[in-house]
N, C-alpha and C positions, 0 to 999 in steps of 0.2 A: 388585746394582745400586747399593746405597748407596756402596760403595767406589769404583765407577767414577765416580759423581757427585762424590764428595769430591775425586777427582783432577781431573776436568773443571772444576770450579768455580774452580780455581786459574787457569784461562785467561781468566776473565771480566775485562773491562776496565771498572772502575767508579770512576774517580778523583773524580767529582763527587758522586754520591749514596752511594757506599760501600755499595751493596746488590748483592752478587754473586748471580747466578742461573745455574744450569746445567740443561740439558734433554737427555735422551736419548730419542729417538723410536725406537720399534721397529715395524717392518713385519711383516706376516703371515708373510713368508718368513724372518724372523729378522734381516734387515738393520737396522743401527742407524745413526742420524744424530745427531750431537752438535750442540748449540748452547749458546752462552753469551751473556750480555748484553754489548754493546759500546757504551759511551757515547762521545759526542764533546762538544766544547765547545758545540755547538748541539744541545740535547736531541732535537729531532725527527729529526736525522740519524743517531742511534744505532739499535740494534735490540735487541729483547728476545730472550732465549734461546729461548723457545718458537717464535717466528717464524723465528729463525735455523735451528733444527732442521727445522721444517716446510718452509721454502723450499728447504733443501738436499735434502730428500726429493723435492719436486716437481721441482726442477731436475735430479734424477737419473732422472726418468721415472716416479716412483711417482705413483699416483692416490689420491684420498681413500679408496677402498675397500681400498687396500693398507695403510693405517695402522692398526695394532693398538692402540698405547698410547703414552703419554708419561710420563716420570718427571722430575719437576721438583724441584730442590733450591735453597733459598735459604740464604745465609750469615747465618742468624738463629736465635735460640732457638726460634722458632715458625714453622710453615709459612706460606706465602702463596699466594694464588690468582693466576692469570694476570690481567694488566691487561685493560681492555676492548678495546683494539686487538687483543691476542692472542686474545681471545675471538671476535672477528669472524673472524680467520684460522682459528681452530679450526672455526667454523661452515662456512667456505668450503672447507676442505681436509681435514676429518675427518668422520666420521659421528657422530651424536648419542650412539651407544652406545660411542664410543671411550673407553677408560678412562684416567684421569689419576691418577698416584700422586704425592702431595705429601710432601716431606721437609723437615725442618729440618736445620741443620748437624749435629745430634746423632742423628737417628733418622727412620725412616719414621713419618709422622703420619696420613695420611688417603688413602682411595681414593674418587674420585668419577667421574662420567661427564661428558662434554661437555654433555649435556642438563641437568645440575645447575647449570652455569654460565650457561646461555644461555636462560633463560626469556624468551619473547617475542622471539626472535632475529630479526634482519633478515637475510633470505636472498635468493637470486636470484629467488625467487618474488615478492618484494615489488617487483621492478623491472618487472613487467608492467603 
C-alpha cells in the first residue's frame, strides 16, 4: 500500500498550504477508491483526500457497511490525523470499527479505528 500511496500523492494539488495528502479507501469486496487533497484559491472550495475517496465510493453505489479501511499518507516526516470535517464524513459514511492506516512520506506509522478519532461524535441520532 505504501508504494501505491507514494504514487497517488503526486496527484495532490496543494499550491497554497503545500501539504499533500493521499487516501486509498478499500471496500470489503477489494474495490479501491483513490483520493487526494485538492486546494483552490478559496480554501472552503477545496476537498480533503479522505472525503474525496469516501465520496467516490458512495457515488459508485457503496454503502457505509461496504467500507473496510482507509490508508492515508501525508507528505511530511510524521503522520497526521484527518481534519474534523473529514471526521464527520467518516462518522456518516463508515462504521466506528473501520480501520485507518496512517503513513508519513517515509513509512507506515499508526493504525487506528474511526472510533478513536470521534469520541462524542455528532451522528444522525442527534438530529431527532
